[in-house]
N, C-alpha and C positions, 0 to 999 in steps of 0.2 A: 790198635784195634778199637779201643774206646773212643779215640778221636774220630774214626771212620763211622762208628755207630752214631755218635752225636750228629755228624754231618748228614747221615742218612735219615735220622729222625727229623732233622730240619727240613729235608726235601719232602717228607710226608705231611708236614704241617700245611693245613689249608690256609692259604693267604687270603685274608679278608679284603673286601673292597676298600676298607679304610687303611691308611698308611700305618706301618708298624715302626716301632723304635727298637733298635738292636744294640746289644752290648758290644762294644768295639773289641773286646778280648776274645770272647767265645762265639760271637756271632749268633747269640740266642735272642729271641724276641723278649723285650722287657715289659712292654705294655702296648695295648692297642688303643690309641687315643686319636681323637680328631685334631688335626692341625688347625689351630686358631688363626683366623684371618687377622691381618694387621689391624690395629685399633682405628687407624685413619680410614680404612675401607669400610669398616662397620659403621662408623659415624657418618660417613658419606651416604651409605645406603639408608640409614635412619633419616637423615635430613632430606634425602630424595623422597622418601615415603611421606614425610611431613609436608613437603612442598606439593606433592601430588594430592594429598588430602585437602590442603588449602585451595588448590586449584579446583578441586571437585566442588568445594563449598561455594566458590565464586561463580560457578556455572549458573547461568540465568535460569531461574525456575519459571517454566512456561506453563505451569498449571493455571487453571481458570482463576482460582483465588489469588494467586501471586500476581497475575496480570491486573486483576481488579484493585489490589492494594497499590500497585505502582501507579495506576491511573488516578486513584484517589489522592495519592501523595503529590502527583504533579498538579492536580487541580487545586489542592490545598495551597501549594506554594504559589500558584498563579493568583489565587484569591487574596492571599496575604500581601503579595507584592502590589496588586491593584489597590487593595485597601489602604496600605501604607501611603501610596502615592496620592490617593484621594484625600486622606486625612492631612497630609502635608500641604496639599493645595488649599484645602479648606482653612487651615490655620493661617497660611500666608494671606488668603483673601480677607480673613477677619482682621488680621493685623493691618493690612493696607487700608481696608475700608474704615476700620476703627480710627486709624491715624488721620484719614482724610475727613471723617465726619465729626469725630468727637474731640480731636486735639485742637481744632480751631486755630491753626497757625499760631503755635505757642510763641513765635518770635514777636507777634504783634500784641500779645497780652501783657498788660502791666499789673493785673490783679488776678489772683487765683486763690480764693478762700473757700472753706468748707464748713459752714455751720450745719447743725443737724436739727431737723424739725420733727416733732412728735405731735400727733393730733388725737384727742379723745373727744368723742361725740356721745353725749348722754351716758357717760361712764364706760364706754367701750372704745378701745383703740382702733383707729382706722389706718390703712396703709396709704402712705403718700405715693401717688403714682410715679412711675418712671417716665422719662422723656417729657416732663413739664418744660415748656419753653422751646421744645423741639418739634413734637408732633402737633399738627394743626388743631385737633380737638382740645389740646392742653396748652395752647398758645393763643390766649384770647387778647392780650394787650401787647401791641407791637411798638409802643412808644419808646422802648429802650433798645430796640434792635440795632440802632446805629452804633451802640457800644459793644455789640457782639460780633461774631464772625460767621460767615457762610450762612446767613439767615437764621442763626440760632440766637436766642435771647441770652444776654449776659447772666441772667439768673435762670438756672435750669437744673434738672435732675437726670441721672443716667440709670438709676436702678430703684428698687423699692426700699432702700435703707433710710430714706428721709433726708439724705445728704443733699444740701443745696450747693450747687457749684456756682460760685461767683467768679466768672471768667470775663474780664472786661478789658477793652482796649484803651479805656480812659481811667485815670485814677480819680474816682469819685465815690461817694457814699451811696449804698443801696439799702433799702429798708425791707422789713418783713412784709409790709403792706404792698409794696411793689411786686414782690414775689407772688403774693396771694392774688393780685390782680392778673398777673400773667397766667397763673393757673386757672383762674375763673371760678374759684370755689364760691358758692353762694352762702354768704353770711348775713343776708338781710333778715332783720327781725329776730336774730339769735343773739344770745348772750355769750360773749367771748371773754375769757380770762386767760392771761398769759403769764408764764414765768420764763426767766432766762437764767440758766444755771442755778435754778432753785429760788430765785428772787422774783417776787411779783412785779410785773411791769404793767402800769396803768394804760399807757398809750402804745399798744403793741404795733399798730400800723406804722408808726414813725420810728420804730426801733431800728437802729443801724446794725446791719449784719456784720459779725466779726468771725474770724477764723476759729474754729473749734467750739463755738458756742452750742449749748444744748437748749433748744427752744421747745416749749410745751404750750399748746393751745388747748383749752378746755371749752368745748362748745356745748351749749344746752339750748 
């Protein structure tokens, strides 16, 4: 009788929509629990959600500001590319022209010296011009051009440092006076004192130029 009562009570139990766990002996419900899905399925769903989220982020933003940003980015990339090409071309041109103009065919040169000239006029230092012996206004005496190359004097300057470039196709002596004549500096009626490496030189015009010398002219 008790067993029938237990079975009858079981039939009156409202079965939940969730699955029940039953005791195998008396066939009574032990707990009302959700059946957990396999771990691999849960992880798959999570990874699917993450992929969907990433795909949503990758969708092209077609708003006005986003389109403007993309256009600016493309323009910037184009400008940088063109600028890099122009700079590269300019550098190549400078190297080529510099080699053709200032190198003076190094194979034919037998002398290449670099004395340095400093000039002081009435107590004030003046800058020795660049391109003496190269530019026409600073190339007054052409008597030594036969020892130079490409129409450039064998005694010339390339910058404002005062460095005299002695670049000659003949092995001969060159003097400070010859360089001053090529430059065309006017020293008529002026007093000129000279030192070479700190030593006073009486006849500066006939002083032979040597590599690394420090020449100083004091003009009053």
